N, C-alpha and C positions, 0 to 999 in steps of 0.2 A: 407551533412553537413550544419547545420543552421549557422546564424551569431552568435549565443551565443556559438555554437561550436567553431568558429574560434576565438572569443574573449577570451575564455577559454583557447584555444592552446597560443594566444599570450599572455597573462597572466601567464601561466606557464613558458614561455620562459624567461620572465623578472624576474619573482621570482627565477629562477635558477641562476640569477646573483646576487643574494642577499648572502652575506657571514655572518658568525658569528660576532657579535658584531656591526654591522652596525646600523646607526640612519638613519631611512627612512622617505620620504615623503609619505603619503599615499593619494592619489588621491580620487576624487570623481566621481560618475557615475557609469552607469551599467558595463562597462569593468573594472573599478578599484575595483569594490565589488569582482569580481572573485580573482583579485590579492591579496586582504586582506583576503578571506577566505583560499586561497592556502598559504599563509604566516601563517595563524593560523594552518594549517595542519604541515606545517614545523616545527613550534614551537613545536607541539607535538611530534616530532622526535628528539628534542633537540636543535634547533636554537634559538639563543639568540640575539634579536633585540629590537630596541625602535623605537616608530614612532610618527610623527607630522602630525595628521589628517589635512585635508584642508576644512572640513566641520563638522557641527553636525552630520550628517548623518555617515560620515566615522569614526567618533570618536565612535559613540554607536556600529558600527559592529566591529571596532578594540577591543572595550572593551569585546564583546560577544565572540570573537574568542581567547583572552587572550594576544592581543598585549599591552605591557606597553606603556603608552602614556606620552610624554615629550613636552616641548614648546621650542619654537625658543629663549627664554631668556635663557633656559639651554643649549641648542645647537644651537647656531647661524649659524653653518655651518653643513649642513646634507651630508651624504655619497651618497644616491640615492634617486631619486624621481620616483616613478612608478604612472603613469596617463594616462588616456583616452584623446581622443580629438574629435570634431566634424568635422573636415577637417584639411587634411594635405598636403601641396603643395610639388614639388619636391625639394625645397630648405629647406626642414623640419620646415617652418612657419605653424603656427596653427591658428585656430579658435577654441576656447574653450569657455565654460559657459553656454552650454545648461542645464547643471543641477544647475546652479546658484551660483557655487563656485568659479567664476573666479579670484575674489580678493585674496583669500587665496590661491587658486592654484598658482598664479602667484608669490605671496610672498614666497611661499615654493620653487616654481621651482628656483627662483632667488637665493635662500639660498643653492642649492644642488651642489655637485661638479659634478654630472651627472643626466641627466634627461632622463628617458626612457619613451616613449609614446607606448601603447598599443591599436591597432585598428583592426577592421575586413577590409577587402579591399575596402569597400565601402565608408570609410572614405578618400581615398586617391584620390586627384582631381589635375587637371593641374593648376588651378588657383583657389585661395580662393574667396568666396563670394557667391555661391549657398545657403549655410546655413547662416542664418541671423547674423550679428555680435552682440553679447550681448555687451551693455554699462552699467555699473553700475554708478548710479547717486544719489547723495544726493537728497532727496525728494524735499528740499526747492528749488532745482535748476532746477526742471523739466521742467518749461516752458522756460527758457532761454536756456537751453540746447538743448531742442528739437527744438528751433528756429536756433540755430547754426548749428545743425545737418542737418536741412533742408537746409541751405545755403551751406552747404558742399555737397548737392547732395544726401542725404540720406532720405529714408522714414522711419520714427522711430514709432514703436508701444509698448506701455508699456506692459511688461509681467503680464499675470494673471494666477492665479492658482485657479480650483474651483470656477470661476466667481469672485474672489477678487484678488487686486492687489498683486503681488508676492513680498514678501520682503526677502532679502538675509539674512545671520547669522548676518550681520552688520546693518541690518535694513535698507538697502538702497534698491531702486527701479532698475529694469533692463527694459532699451529699447533695444528691438531688431531692429536692424538696417539694412535695404537693401541698400547697396552702389553699387549693381550690382557686377561684377566680379572685384576684387581688384588687379590691375596690379603692385602695388607696396606697400606691406604691411608695408615695414618699415616708408615709408613717412606718410601713413594715421595714423599709431601709434603715430607718432611724433606729427602730428595736433592733434590728440584727446587727447595726453597728456597736451596739452596747454590750453584745454577748461576748464574754472572754473567750479566746480560742477560735472565734471565727476571723479569718484575716480578710475576707472580702466576700461579697455576694453578687450574683448576676443581675441585681435591678440598678439599672442606669436611670437616674431621675435628674432632669434639668441638666443634660450634659450635650445634648445634641441640638445642632441648629436645622439640619436638613436632612430629609429621609429621601432617597432616590429609589423608585420602584420600577422594575421591569415587570410589566403585564400584557400578555399576549402581543409582544411585540412592539409595544408602546412604551413610553416613559411618562411616569407621573412622579411629581415633586411635593412633598409635603415641608413646609418650612415652619419654623417656631414662631407663633404669633407673638 
C-alpha cells in the first residue's frame, strides 16, 4: 500500500459520513482532492450536496466533478468539513497550510458543525513542530513580523514557488516558521493571534472532532475525548 492508497481509504471513510442535503466544507491538498473526487462519484449515484471550497484549486476541482458551490454568506453554518493536515497530535491539534490555503481552511472549519480530518499515518505525531508552521502575513508587514517571530524564537523563511514568492488566494505571503517542537499549541496560537500583520497561522487548536487515518490498508479513527 502506498501513502496515496491510505489517503484514498481515509477519504472514502470521510465521504461515507456525508448525508443527502449536507452543505460541506471542501478542503485543500492532496488528500482533500481524493475526497472531492469521491464526492463527485457519489453525486453521480444521486447524492445531493453543496460545497464551500477552501481554495481556488478546490473550487475548480469541485466544479469539474459537478459539486454545486455556495458561499458562507449563503450558508454561514456548514454541516461537515473534510480536509487534510500536515501534522496531527494526540489532542487532535493540527498544523495545516502546506498547500497555502490555511486562512480559508480555518474560516471554513470554524463555520462547520463537525470537522473531519483525513490523513495517512505519517502525519500522526507525538508533538507538533517537525513540519514548519505556516504563518500568513500581509506583505506590508513582512519585516516587522519577521522580527517579532525571531524574538519569539522562530526561524522564518518566506515561501517560494518556482523561484518566485508564493502568494495566497488572498494575495498574502507565507512565512514557514521553525519553532522546534511545540509543547503548548494553544499558547503559541494565542501569541501569534496578537501579532499585527499576521492574518492567520497553521495551528488548528480545538477545531477537530474526528481524524480518520489510512494506515497500511486499514482505517483508524481518533475522536475528541
